[in-house]
C-alpha positions, 0 to 999 in steps of 0.5 A: 527649289521646285518639286512636283507633288505628283498628285492627281485627283480622282476622275469622279471629282473634277474641278477645283470646287468639287475638290474643295467642297466634297473632301470637307464634307464627306471624305474620310479623314482617318481609319478607326476612331476619331482623334481624342484630344487633350486640351490645354489653355495657355495665357497669351502675352497680352493676358488673353488666352488660346486653347491648344488641343494635343494628341500625345505621342503613341511611341516612347522616346523623344518623338517629334511634335507636329504642330498644325495651325488651322485655317480661317474659322477652322479648329482641331475638328476640321477635316484636314486637322483630323487627317493630320492627327491620324498621320501623326498617330500612325507615326507615333508622333505627338500632335498639337492644334493651337486654336487662333483667338476665338476659334476653340468654341469660347470667345477670347477676352481681348479686343482682337481676334486673329488674322492672316499675317499674325506672325507674332502670335505664331512666334510665341506659340512655337517658342512655348511649344518647343520649350514645353515639348523639350522639357518633357523629353520630346523630340524636335518640333515640326510645324504646318499651316493650312490656308490662313494658318499657312500664310501666318506660319510663313510670315513668321518664318520670313520674319524669324530668318535664322532664328526660326531654327531655335523653335522648329526644324522645318515648316510647311504650308498647304493652300496658303493665300500667299498674296492676300489681295489676289486671294481676297479678290478671287473669293469675292466674286462669282460662285466663290462669293455666293458660296465660300464668302457667305459661309465664312461670314456666317460665322465671322459676323456673329463672333465680331458682334459678340466682340462688340458686346464685350467692347462697346464702340470697338467698331461700327456695327452697321458697317459690319452688318452691311459687309457682303465680302471679306474685303468689307469685313476686314476693313471694318473689323480685322484691319483696325483691330490688329493695327492696320490702316485698312484692308489694303494695308492689312493684305499688303503687309500680311502677305508672305509672298514678297518675303519668301526669299528671307526664309532660312529654315526648310520650308514646303509650300503646297498650292494646287493650281486649280484652287478656287480661292487662290489664282494660279497666276499669283503663286510664286515661281522658283525665282521668287523664293530662296533656296530653303523653300520647296514649291509643290504646285500640282494641277489638281487638289482644290483648296485644302482638298487633295482627295483620293480613292473611290467615293466617298474618297479620303483626305489622307494623302496630303497629310501623309506627303506633307508630314513625311516631307517634314519628318525627314528633318527630324533626327532619327531616334536612337534605340536607347532613347526610344527605350527610355 
């Protein structure tokens, strides 16, 4: 199924790069105080840990839980995460941001990090979210993923098939690199290489070196230091640490696009056609997804931008549209249940 998001960027922010960079740095994320998170540390199946930031439901009764999986080097303080937190607070919903390994401000313990196709990680997190939320008398679980987190969430939905409904009522991805090879090539050239690649490597390399200090001999230090793009970084670090032969193997097996027809839970896939990271030609058409998948592919928005309003603008529109779409799959709460 294909549907138009109906989004148009403000005239003062033309082009995909401005619509990506300005919202992340300057646009308003919420009205009022910043989200106040409550942190839980969860032990992973392999003995490692992740940190999960929660905002508890503001309304009584079995409110839905909105789970947001962040993007590459993101966190609960990323601009889109705080905007989603504000949306959830306005609706009275509970909200959670599970941090991928090493992204919560503290280095994880295991000889691994996180990656775009980490569907097993997504799976155990959502199973625990569902069980924990329901045990506390909560409502259904809705899941959204942004960029890397969006692709990982979709890969999980593809693998889970009919069993996905045991954990979530619906899922959504925003600016996910559905074809990792196409996205990797795009971010590795020209302006993207000079700005975005350099920005990501500035935090990824130090984390990798800290991991090497934990586990001497884990990878080739000189090759890592020589890496100038994500392809080279993934080849020496991400791919071998997570069971892939090399970058090509990782990007091929981690991409969600070839598997979208296997999804059996209501799913929204949002990608701007002017996203500088993701070539429009690499995005799926209606014939490449199953009946459970809705595509929103607006002409504007950049990468996780979608700003609106007069300068400095705000990024509240995309979370409201995506969150509203997800919330239609949460059963209405009866007055009796709300009063409990």
